[in-house]
TORMAR-800955 format. One record per residue (C-alpha): residue in one letter; x, y, z. Coordinates in Angstrom, 1 decimal, decimal comma. Each point is the difference from the previous one (the first is absolute). Layout:
<rs>
residu|X|Y|Z
a|X|Y|Z
...
</rs>
This chain:
<rs>
residu|X|Y|Z
x|46,0|-65,8|15,7
x|-2,8|2,2|-2,9
x|-2,9|1,4|1,7
x|-2,5|-1,6|-1,9
x|-3,0|1,2|2,3
x|-2,4|2,4|-1,4
x|0,2|3,2|-0,4
x|-1,9|2,8|0,9
x|-1,8|1,7|-3,0
x|1,5|3,6|-0,1
x|-3,3|2,4|0,0
x|-0,8|2,4|-2,4
x|1,0|3,9|-0,2
x|-2,9|1,1|1,1
x|-0,3|3,5|-2,0
x|-1,1|3,4|1,1
x|-3,8|1,4|-1,3
x|3,0|2,5|-1,4
x|1,4|-2,1|-1,5
x|-2,3|-1,8|-1,8
x|-1,8|3,2|-1,2
x|3,6|0,9|-1,7
x|0,4|-3,2|-1,3
x|-3,4|-0,4|-1,1
x|0,2|3,7|-1,9
x|3,9|-0,8|-1,8
x|-1,6|-3,4|-0,8
x|-2,9|1,7|-1,2
x|2,7|2,7|-2,3
x|1,8|-3,7|-0,8
x|-2,8|-1,2|-1,8
x|-1,5|2,7|-1,8
x|3,8|0,9|-1,2
x|0,0|-3,9|-1,7
x|-4,1|0,7|-1,5
x|-1,5|0,8|-2,7
x|-1,7|4,0|0,4
x|-3,2|-1,9|-0,4
x|0,1|-1,9|2,1
x|0,9|1,8|3,0
x|-3,1|1,5|0,2
x|-2,5|-1,1|3,1
x|-3,5|0,6|0,1
x|-1,5|1,9|3,4
x|-1,3|-3,8|0,4
x|3,3|-1,8|-0,7
x|1,8|2,3|1,8
x|-1,9|-1,0|3,2
x|-0,5|-3,6|-0,7
x|4,5|0,6|0,2
x|-0,6|1,4|3,2
x|-1,9|-2,6|1,2
x|3,3|-2,3|-0,8
x|2,1|1,7|2,3
x|-2,5|1,2|2,8
x|-1,2|3,3|-1,1
x|-3,5|0,5|1,7
x|-2,0|1,1|-3,8
x|-1,5|2,8|1,8
x|3,4|1,6|1,2
x|1,5|-1,0|-4,2
x|-3,3|1,8|-1,4
x|0,9|3,5|3,1
x|3,5|-0,1|-1,7
x|-1,0|-0,1|-3,3
x|-2,3|3,0|-0,4
x|3,2|2,0|2,3
x|1,8|-0,6|-2,7
x|-2,5|1,0|-3,0
x|-0,6|2,5|1,4
x|3,5|0,9|1,1
x|0,3|3,4|-2,6
x|4,8|0,1|-0,5
x|0,7|3,5|1,1
x|3,9|0,9|0,7
x|0,5|-0,2|3,2
x|1,2|3,3|1,4
x|3,8|-0,1|2,2
x|1,5|2,7|-0,7
x|0,2|2,7|2,5
x|-2,9|2,5|-1,5
x|-2,2|-2,7|1,2
x|2,3|-0,6|3,4
x|-0,2|3,4|1,2
x|-3,6|1,8|-1,6
x|-2,2|-3,3|-0,6
x|-0,7|-2,4|-2,5
x|-2,0|1,1|-3,7
x|-2,6|-3,1|0,2
x|-1,7|-1,3|3,6
x|-2,1|-3,3|-0,7
x|-2,2|-2,0|2,9
x|-2,5|-2,9|-0,9
x|-2,5|-2,6|1,7
x|-2,1|-3,2|-1,0
x|-3,2|0,6|0,3
x|-3,5|-1,7|-0,7
x|-1,6|0,5|-3,3
x|0,4|-0,2|-3,4
x|2,4|2,6|-2,5
x|-2,2|1,8|-1,5
x|-1,8|0,7|3,2
x|3,0|1,0|1,5
x|0,4|2,1|-2,6
x|-3,2|2,1|0,3
x|0,3|0,8|3,2
x|2,9|1,1|-0,5
x|-0,2|2,5|-2,7
x|-2,9|0,9|1,4
x|1,5|1,1|3,6
x|2,8|2,0|-2,3
x|-1,9|1,9|-2,1
x|-3,3|1,1|2,6
x|3,1|0,3|3,4
x|3,1|0,4|-2,2
x|-0,8|2,3|-2,0
x|1,4|-2,6|-2,2
x|-0,3|-0,6|-3,9
x|0,7|-3,3|-2,4
x|2,9|0,5|-2,3
x|-0,5|-3,2|-1,1
x|-1,0|-3,7|0,8
x|0,7|-3,5|-1,1
x|-1,8|-2,8|0,9
x|2,3|-0,8|3,3
x|1,2|3,6|0,2
x|-0,9|3,7|0,7
x|1,5|3,0|-0,2
x|-1,3|3,2|1,1
x|1,3|3,6|-0,1
x|-1,4|3,1|2,2
x|-2,9|1,8|-0,9
x|0,8|3,1|-2,0
x|-2,9|2,6|0,5
x|-1,7|3,0|2,5
x|-1,9|-2,4|2,0
x|3,4|-1,9|0,7
x|1,9|2,3|0,4
x|-1,9|1,4|3,3
x|-1,1|-3,5|1,5
x|4,4|-0,6|0,3
x|-0,2|3,8|1,4
x|-1,8|0,1|2,8
x|0,4|-3,7|0,6
x|-4,1|-0,4|-0,5
x|-0,8|-3,2|1,6
x|3,6|0,1|2,3
x|1,0|-3,1|-1,3
x|3,5|1,6|-1,4
x|-0,1|-0,5|-4,1
x|3,7|-1,0|1,0
x|-0,3|-2,8|-3,5
x|-1,3|2,7|-2,3
x|3,6|1,2|0,3
x|1,2|-2,6|-1,9
x|0,8|0,0|-3,8
x|-2,3|-3,0|0,6
x|-1,6|-2,4|1,8
x|0,2|-3,9|-1,4
x|-1,7|-2,9|0,8
x|0,2|-3,6|-0,6
x|-2,0|-3,3|1,1
x|0,1|-3,6|-0,8
x|-2,3|-2,6|0,9
x|1,9|-3,0|2,4
x|-2,8|-2,3|0,0
x|-4,2|0,0|-0,4
x|-0,7|2,5|2,9
x|3,4|1,8|1,0
x|2,4|3,0|-2,5
x|3,2|1,5|1,0
x|0,1|3,6|-0,4
x|3,0|2,3|-0,8
x|0,1|3,3|0,2
x|2,9|2,6|-0,6
x|0,3|4,0|-0,3
x|2,7|1,8|-2,2
x|1,1|2,5|2,5
x|3,5|1,1|-3,2
x|-2,3|3,5|-0,4
x|-0,2|0,8|3,6
x|3,4|-1,1|0,7
x|1,6|2,1|-3,0
x|-1,7|3,0|1,1
x|1,4|0,5|3,7
x|3,2|-1,1|-1,8
x|-0,1|2,7|-1,6
x|-1,4|2,7|1,9
x|2,3|-1,7|2,9
x|3,2|0,8|-2,6
x|-1,8|3,2|-1,5
x|0,3|2,0|4,4
x|3,2|-1,1|0,2
x|1,3|0,7|-3,5
x|-1,8|3,7|1,3
x|2,8|-0,2|3,4
x|2,7|-0,3|-1,8
x|-0,9|3,0|-3,0
x|-1,1|2,0|3,3
x|3,2|-0,6|2,0
x|2,0|0,8|-3,6
x|-1,1|3,5|0,3
x|0,6|0,6|3,4
x|3,3|-0,5|-0,7
x|0,1|2,0|-2,8
x|-1,2|3,0|1,4
x|3,0|-0,2|2,7
x|-2,5|-1,4|3,0
x|1,9|-1,8|2,7
x|0,6|-4,1|-0,5
x|-2,1|-1,1|3,0
x|-3,2|1,9|-0,9
x|0,7|-0,6|-4,0
x|-1,0|-4,2|0,5
x|-2,4|0,7|2,2
x|-2,4|-0,7|-3,1
x|1,9|-3,0|-1,2
x|-0,3|-1,7|3,7
x|-4,1|1,3|-0,2
x|0,0|-0,8|-3,5
x|0,9|-4,1|0,4
x|-1,2|-0,8|2,6
x|-3,6|1,7|-1,1
x|0,3|-2,5|-3,3
x|1,7|-2,9|1,6
x|-3,3|-0,1|2,0
x|-2,3|1,5|-3,3
x|0,9|-3,9|-1,7
x|0,1|-2,2|2,9
x|-3,4|1,8|0,9
x|-1,1|-3,0|-3,3
x|0,5|-2,9|2,5
x|-3,0|1,1|2,6
x|-2,2|-0,2|-3,5
x|1,3|-4,0|-0,2
x|-1,0|-0,2|2,9
x|-3,5|1,4|-0,5
x|-0,7|-1,9|-3,9
x|1,3|-2,6|2,2
x|-2,3|-0,5|2,9
x|-3,2|1,3|-2,2
x|1,0|-2,6|-2,8
x|-0,4|-3,0|3,5
x|-3,3|2,1|1,3
x|-2,3|-0,8|-3,7
x|1,6|-3,9|0,0
x|-1,5|-0,2|3,5
x|-3,3|1,8|-0,9
x|-0,3|-2,6|-3,7
x|1,7|-2,4|2,7
x|-3,8|0,7|2,1
x|-1,5|0,4|-3,1
x|-1,2|3,9|1,3
x|1,5|1,3|-3,6
x|-3,0|1,7|-1,9
x|-1,9|-1,8|-3,0
x|1,1|1,7|-3,2
x|-3,6|2,3|-1,1
x|-0,6|1,6|-3,7
x|1,3|3,2|1,0
x|3,6|-2,5|0,6
x|-0,6|-1,5|-2,4
x|-0,3|3,4|-3,1
x|2,7|1,4|1,5
x|-1,9|3,1|2,0
x|2,0|1,0|2,9
x|-2,6|-0,5|3,8
x|-1,8|2,9|1,3
x|1,0|1,9|3,0
x|-2,6|0,1|2,7
</rs>
């Protein structure tokens, strides 16, 4: 005899948070592939409304949007050189109180007065600095005037981007390009190794005992490797320097721009 009693409904399968994010991302890809390119563009407000529909808080969405806009596309290093000797680019980011214009003015004043840098290029949402040339700047860095180390002035260039998260907050990203430093350390290390090998070849040609003749090669290889590896501490110090600038910016301790900063005149050494 058939069982006509009502059956309990089968509970719907639960979706984890990670799965939800993947489903939403994939659904957005599918919709974007079918939609007209002009219709796939959204304004900030429209994006916030979409986020509300899926339960994402507006402040989190605006933060993510600012991070996306401040992101600079740089090829990520995966080679052996980056792993062994250190990366060529370091960066740090922070969300601080203020507006982009005020943040840029404070950063520019600090970089020029305290890090011995000068503006290389300036855009509405980005500033790029380079080491300031000149006798006074060289003396400041050589004698470490102020005891700051001038770790950022060793970089090929320093860059800052700033995007407003909302009316009161700004996302700041600082970058230091140390490609010149790494290239110099690698070249010096390679030259040291080559010198050791050449010295060994000369000693062997002159008839020196082999165990004695290979000493220059061993010394050159060890010295060259240590010279090349000395780039890693430079990277670490530059990373700390960027974080310290953001710390001061967050606490409002950076100096304001002055007339001398605006005309590019270096500060006086007291």
